[in-house]
C-alpha positions as a LaTeX table, in Angstrom:
\begin{tabular}{lrrr}
\hline
Residue & $x$ (\AA) & $y$ (\AA) & $z$ (\AA) \\
\hline
Met1 & $-4.80$ & 8.61 & $-12.97$ \\
Val2 & $-5.91$ & 5.42 & $-10.42$ \\
His3 & $-4.87$ & 6.47 & $-6.78$ \\
Val4 & $-4.62$ & 3.26 & $-4.19$ \\
Phe5 & $-4.77$ & 4.08 & $-0.25$ \\
Ala6 & $-4.02$ & 0.54 & 1.52 \\
Leu7 & $-4.42$ & 1.48 & 4.45 \\
Tyr8 & $-2.67$ & $-1.22$ & 6.82 \\
Lys9 & $-2.66$ & $-3.10$ & 10.68 \\
Ala10 & 0.02 & $-5.66$ & 10.55 \\
His11 & $-0.07$ & $-8.36$ & 13.69 \\
Pro12 & 1.27 & $-6.79$ & 16.72 \\
Gly13 & 5.44 & $-6.41$ & 16.66 \\
Met14 & 5.42 & $-7.85$ & 12.69 \\
Arg15 & 5.54 & $-4.17$ & 10.82 \\
Ala16 & 8.96 & $-4.71$ & 10.19 \\
Lys17 & 7.89 & $-8.65$ & 8.72 \\
Val18 & 5.38 & $-7.40$ & 6.53 \\
Phe19 & 7.70 & $-4.31$ & 4.88 \\
Glu20 & 10.19 & $-6.84$ & 4.58 \\
Ile21 & 8.64 & $-8.72$ & 2.51 \\
Leu22 & 6.79 & $-5.71$ & 0.60 \\
Arg23 & 10.33 & $-3.84$ & 0.15 \\
Ala24 & 11.59 & $-7.33$ & $-1.94$ \\
Asn25 & 8.47 & $-7.05$ & $-4.26$ \\
Thr26 & 8.43 & $-3.03$ & $-4.49$ \\
Pro27 & 10.90 & $-3.89$ & $-7.76$ \\
Ala28 & 8.99 & $-6.40$ & $-9.45$ \\
Val29 & 5.59 & $-3.11$ & $-9.05$ \\
Lys30 & 7.20 & $-0.41$ & $-9.64$ \\
Ala31 & 8.85 & $-1.82$ & $-13.12$ \\
Glu32 & 4.72 & $-2.72$ & $-13.60$ \\
Pro33 & 3.23 & $-1.20$ & $-16.52$ \\
Gly34 & 0.84 & 1.52 & $-15.80$ \\
Cys35 & 3.32 & 2.25 & $-12.05$ \\
Val36 & 3.15 & 6.54 & $-11.58$ \\
Glu37 & 4.11 & 5.32 & $-7.29$ \\
Tyr38 & 4.42 & 3.16 & $-5.08$ \\
Phe39 & 5.44 & 3.52 & $-1.56$ \\
Ala40 & 4.61 & 2.97 & 2.02 \\
Ser41 & 3.66 & 5.37 & 4.78 \\
Ile42 & 4.48 & 5.38 & 8.57 \\
Asp43 & 2.64 & 7.64 & 11.31 \\
Ala44 & 5.24 & 11.12 & 10.81 \\
Lys45 & 7.04 & 12.14 & 14.12 \\
Asp46 & 5.95 & 15.58 & 15.89 \\
Ala47 & 2.87 & 15.99 & 13.67 \\
Pro48 & 0.37 & 18.11 & 14.45 \\
Gly49 & $-2.85$ & 17.83 & 16.56 \\
Leu50 & $-4.97$ & 16.71 & 14.02 \\
Gln51 & $-3.53$ & 13.63 & 12.56 \\
Thr52 & $-4.66$ & 10.23 & 13.51 \\
Pro53 & $-2.30$ & 8.00 & 14.40 \\
Met54 & $-1.51$ & 4.56 & 12.42 \\
Gly55 & 0.17 & 3.54 & 15.47 \\
Glu56 & 3.43 & 0.96 & 15.86 \\
Asp57 & 1.47 & $-1.69$ & 13.82 \\
Gly58 & $-0.29$ & 0.76 & 11.20 \\
Phe59 & 1.11 & 1.27 & 7.32 \\
Ile60 & $-0.55$ & 3.15 & 3.97 \\
Val61 & 0.18 & 1.96 & 0.96 \\
Tyr62 & $-0.23$ & 4.60 & $-1.44$ \\
Glu63 & $-0.10$ & 3.60 & $-5.48$ \\
Cys64 & $-0.75$ & 5.52 & $-8.69$ \\
Trp65 & $-1.60$ & 3.73 & $-11.54$ \\
Ala66 & $-1.93$ & 5.23 & $-15.18$ \\
Asp67 & $-4.91$ & 4.29 & $-15.50$ \\
Met68 & $-7.83$ & 1.61 & $-14.42$ \\
Asn69 & $-6.16$ & $-1.10$ & $-17.00$ \\
Ala70 & $-2.84$ & $-1.24$ & $-15.24$ \\
Phe71 & $-4.40$ & $-1.43$ & $-11.57$ \\
Asn72 & $-5.88$ & $-4.51$ & $-12.86$ \\
Ala73 & $-3.25$ & $-5.54$ & $-14.11$ \\
His74 & $-0.98$ & $-4.76$ & $-11.21$ \\
Ala75 & $-3.81$ & $-6.64$ & $-8.78$ \\
Asn76 & $-4.24$ & $-9.52$ & $-10.27$ \\
Ala77 & 0.55 & $-10.28$ & $-11.20$ \\
Pro78 & 1.63 & $-13.31$ & $-9.36$ \\
His79 & 3.73 & $-11.18$ & $-7.56$ \\
Val80 & 1.39 & $-9.00$ & $-6.01$ \\
Ile81 & $-0.74$ & $-12.57$ & $-5.19$ \\
Thr82 & 2.62 & $-13.67$ & $-3.94$ \\
Tyr83 & 3.38 & $-11.52$ & $-1.32$ \\
Arg84 & $-0.32$ & $-11.18$ & $-0.63$ \\
Asp85 & $-0.21$ & $-15.50$ & 0.44 \\
Asn86 & 3.02 & $-14.47$ & 2.52 \\
Thr87 & 1.64 & $-11.63$ & 3.84 \\
Arg88 & $-1.83$ & $-13.27$ & 5.38 \\
Ala89 & $-1.29$ & $-14.78$ & 8.17 \\
Leu90 & 0.91 & $-11.34$ & 9.53 \\
Ile91 & $-1.82$ & $-9.03$ & 8.76 \\
Ala92 & $-4.87$ & $-7.35$ & 11.12 \\
Met93 & $-6.88$ & $-5.54$ & 9.53 \\
Arg94 & $-6.64$ & $-4.04$ & 5.74 \\
Thr95 & $-9.35$ & $-1.99$ & 4.24 \\
Val96 & $-8.32$ & $-0.92$ & 0.07 \\
His97 & $-9.47$ & 2.66 & $-1.51$ \\
Val98 & $-9.40$ & 3.24 & $-5.16$ \\
Met99 & $-10.26$ & 6.70 & $-5.82$ \\
Ser100 & $-10.23$ & 8.64 & $-8.72$ \\
Arg101 & $-8.66$ & 12.43 & $-8.86$ \\
His102 & $-12.16$ & 15.28 & $-8.10$ \\
Asp103 & $-11.21$ & 17.98 & $-9.72$ \\
Leu104 & $-11.68$ & 21.17 & $-6.42$ \\
Thr105 & $-11.23$ & 23.89 & $-9.18$ \\
\hline
\end{tabular}
């Protein structure tokens, strides 16, 4: 499994617009071969003090892919390229972490 944590900071007040574009793209992503999980997350309300808030413009997109080939195909899919093109001016910062599971037992 490949786990992807994409951390975003939208330009001030633009997160809702990014989510609109992301929401429209999500069915195509979830239909891709090898997509196990795909969703966005925002700061939890009333979280304990250990939380580092992302703020009103921040969010994380979590993705889980069956393997690296599936993730590579996703990253190069036409609808993903269009999503990036359509949100580029709305995003102030994007950091993508592509991870593999590390068993702690």
